[in-house]
C-alpha positions as CSV (number, residue, x, y, z in Angstrom):
1,M,0.0,0.1,0.1
2,K,1.2,3.5,-0.8
3,F,-0.1,7.0,0.2
4,V,-0.5,9.1,-2.9
5,K,-2.6,12.2,-2.3
6,T,-4.8,14.3,0.1
7,I,-7.8,15.8,-1.4
8,V,-9.0,19.1,0.0
9,Y,-12.6,20.1,-0.7
10,V,-12.7,23.8,-1.6
11,E,-15.2,26.4,-3.2
12,D,-12.8,26.8,-6.2
13,A,-10.3,24.1,-7.0
14,K,-8.8,26.1,-9.9
15,A,-8.2,29.1,-7.6
16,S,-6.5,27.0,-5.0
17,V,-4.2,25.4,-7.5
18,E,-3.3,28.8,-8.9
19,F,-2.6,30.1,-5.3
20,F,-0.3,27.2,-4.5
21,E,1.7,28.0,-7.8
22,K,1.9,31.7,-7.1
23,A,2.5,31.5,-3.2
24,F,4.8,28.5,-2.9
25,G,6.2,28.0,-6.4
26,L,4.8,24.5,-6.8
27,K,3.7,23.2,-10.0
28,G,0.0,22.6,-10.6
29,T,-2.4,21.1,-13.0
30,Y,-6.2,21.9,-13.3
31,H,-8.3,19.2,-15.1
32,D,-11.4,21.5,-15.9
33,Q,-13.7,19.2,-14.1
34,G,-13.5,20.9,-10.7
35,Y,-10.3,19.0,-9.8
36,G,-6.6,20.1,-9.6
37,E,-3.3,18.7,-8.3
38,I,-0.2,20.2,-6.9
39,E,3.3,18.3,-7.4
40,T,5.1,18.2,-4.0
41,G,8.3,17.1,-5.3
42,G,7.9,13.4,-4.6
43,D,5.1,10.9,-5.3
44,T,2.6,12.3,-3.1
45,K,0.3,15.2,-4.4
46,I,-1.9,17.9,-2.8
47,S,-5.3,17.7,-4.7
48,F,-8.2,20.1,-4.7
49,A,-11.8,19.4,-5.6
50,D,-14.8,21.8,-5.8
51,Y,-17.4,20.9,-3.2
52,P,-19.9,19.3,-5.7
53,V,-17.2,17.0,-6.8
54,G,-16.4,15.9,-3.4
55,Q,-20.2,15.5,-2.5
56,Y,-20.7,13.3,-5.7
57,H,-18.2,10.9,-4.3
58,L,-19.7,10.6,-0.8
59,P,-22.8,9.1,0.4
60,E,-25.7,11.6,0.9
61,K,-25.4,11.5,4.8
62,Y,-22.0,13.1,4.7
63,E,-21.8,16.8,3.8
64,V,-18.6,18.1,2.1
65,G,-17.3,21.4,3.6
66,A,-17.4,22.5,7.2
67,P,-17.2,26.2,7.1
68,G,-15.5,27.7,10.1
69,K,-14.1,24.3,11.4
70,V,-10.6,23.3,11.0
71,V,-10.5,19.5,10.4
72,F,-6.9,19.2,9.1
73,E,-3.8,21.3,8.2
74,L,-1.1,20.8,5.4
75,S,2.5,20.9,6.4
76,L,5.0,22.4,4.0
77,V,8.7,22.5,4.6
78,S,11.0,25.2,3.5
79,E,14.7,26.0,4.0
80,D,13.6,29.8,4.2
81,V,10.5,29.9,6.2
82,E,10.5,33.7,6.7
83,E,10.7,34.3,2.9
84,A,8.1,31.6,1.9
85,F,5.7,33.0,4.7
86,R,6.2,36.5,3.4
87,K,5.5,35.4,-0.3
88,A,2.4,33.4,0.8
89,V,1.1,36.5,2.5
90,E,1.7,38.7,-0.3
91,A,-0.2,36.2,-2.5
92,G,-3.3,36.5,-0.1
93,A,-2.7,34.1,2.8
94,E,-3.8,35.2,6.1
95,P,-1.0,34.9,8.7
96,L,-2.0,33.0,11.8
97,Q,1.3,32.7,13.5
98,E,4.5,34.5,12.3
99,P,7.6,32.4,11.8
100,E,9.2,31.6,15.1
101,K,12.0,29.4,16.4
102,K,10.7,26.5,18.6
103,P,12.8,25.1,21.5
104,W,13.7,22.0,19.4
105,G,15.3,24.4,16.6
106,Q,12.6,24.2,14.0
107,V,11.2,27.4,12.7
108,S,7.3,27.1,12.5
109,S,4.5,29.4,11.3
110,F,0.8,29.0,10.4
111,L,-1.2,30.6,7.5
112,R,-4.9,30.3,6.4
113,L,-5.0,30.3,2.7
114,P,-7.8,32.1,0.6
115,D,-9.7,28.7,0.4
116,G,-9.6,28.3,4.3
117,T,-7.0,25.7,4.1
118,I,-4.6,25.8,7.2
119,V,-0.9,25.4,6.4
120,D,2.0,24.8,8.8
121,L,5.0,26.3,7.0
122,A,8.1,25.2,8.7
123,S,11.8,24.4,8.4
124,P,13.0,20.8,8.4
125,V,13.2,19.0,11.6
126,A,16.7,17.7,12.5
127,F,16.7,14.5,14.4
């Protein structure tokens, strides 16, 4: 078994893909069916699907989209967290926690993207 992607349900998948390209410099592909993907530098992708696409795949008793509730976060690693944070904010992300060095040496920050997704933007952890 192999983990290959996370699908984030959003209002506008195309806008989410475009934001990741602009803010984080990651390559994205939009498939014109309410679905797009972001290349993460490995085999795993971050995918975005419009709410109706997600709803189509789930049984009726489940509702896609939980406005105002955080149900997960995406973690991105950067060698220059401060610069990546600044660039994301300039692209439209809301700063939730400015970059700060943690006691274990990692620099960590949190952003809310225009689609509501929470991103933990941090430096690599040295073990």
